[in-house]
N, C-alpha and C positions, 0 to 999 in steps of 0.2 A: 273785764279787768284782769282776771286770772290769766287769760290767753295772752294779754300784752306782757305781763310779767314773765310768763314762761318763754315767750318769743325773745324778750330782751335778755333773759338769762342764757338762752341757747346761742344768741348772737355773740354775747360777751365771751362765753366759753369757747365758741368756735374761733374767735379772734385770738384768744390766749393760746389755744392749741396750735393754731397756724403759726403764731410767732415762735413757739418752741420748735416746731417741726422744721423750720427753715434753717436751723443752725446745725453744723457738724462740730462736735467737740471731739478732738483727737485725743487718744491716750498713748499713742506711739510717737515719740519724738522724732524718730527717723523719718517716718512718713510725713509728719507735719513739717519737718524741716525741708524736705524735698518740695512740698507744695509751696511753702513760704518762698523758697528761692525761685521756683518756676513762676509764681504769681507776683513776685517782687513786693510782698507784704510782710510786715513784721509778725513775729510770733507773739501771741497773747497767752502767757503762762499763768494759769489760775491754780494757785496752791490752796487746797481746801481740805477740810475734814467734813466730807459731804454728809455723813450720818451722825455727827455729834456736835459740830461747830455752829452755834446759833447765829453768829455774825455772818458766816458763809452762807447759810440758808437764807438769811435776811437779804444779803447782797444779791443772791440769785433771784429771789422773789421780787425785790424792789427794782432791780436794774436788768439783770441778764435775761429775764423772761418777758421783757417788754418789747413791743414792736419797734420803739426807737432804737433800742440796743441791737436788735436783730438786724435792722437795716444798716446801722453803723458798722457792726461786726462784719457783715458780708462785704462791705465796701473797703474795709480798712485793715483787717487782721486775719490771721489763721489761729483759730482757737485750740488751746491744749489744756485739758484738765489733768492736773497732777494731784491726785487724791491720796489722802492719808486716813482711810476709814478705820473705825474700830470694830465694826461688825461685818461689813461687806468684804468678801474675799477678793484678792488680787493675785495674779501670777507673780512668781518670784522676780521675773524680768521687769515687770512694771514697778514692783516695790523698789528694786535696785535703781532703776532709771529715775524714779521720783526722788529717792533719797539722795542720789548724786546731784541732781539739779537743785534740790533744797540746800545742800551743802555748798555747791558752787555759787549760788546766788545769796547765800547766807540768810535764808528765810527763817525768821524766828517766831512768827505767829501767823494765824489764819484769820481771815482770808488775806492773801497777798497776791497781787497781780503784777507780774513782771512783763514788760515789753522788751523784746530782744530782736535784733536783726540777725539773720543767718546768711552766711556766705560759705563758699567752698574754696579751698586753696588749690594750687596746681596738683597736689598729691591727693585730691579728693577728700581732704580732711575738712570737717565742718567747723566753722568758727562762729561763735555766738557773741554778739556785742550788745551789752546792756544799754537800753535807752532810758529806763527809769521804772519806778514801781509805785504802786498805790494799794489801797485796801478798801475797806468800807467807807463810803462818804455819804452822809445824810443828805437828803434833798432829791432823791429819785434819779431817774436816768439823765435828766438835763445836767444836774450838778456833777454826776459821775463822769459823763462823757466830756464835759468841759475840761476836767482834769486829765482825762485820757488823751484828749486832743493836744493839750499842752505838752505832754510827754512825747507824743508822736511827731511833733514839730521838730524835735531834736534830731530826727533820723536823717 
């Protein structure tokens, strides 16, 4: 009986780790924007307080770290984490980038997820067009992804 429990635990842990490993969360908007334009996918801007915001941590655990979300994200968006930590250190460039985007998109609370489409003008200037935003939604990955898909239909 103990062997079965140990094996079940290892399988579940393995699936959870694989789900997380499959995603790339960018922190550099310039690189993420280039990928977004190249792959013709919208940017998924996750505004979070990773080391202090309880709802952010809950959203990650209940949705972002699930196999359903991993598959959906790979197919539909370019992930960008815009973090506002209290304890973890960030470079001044990342702090400035995150603050500018927070102000541009008028983010007032965490977690907030903005979906934006990126394009470049003739002068190689990047333009971001807001598609919509969401935050924590109870009900796990199915409920959260349903709302995200409604926003993406607007693109």
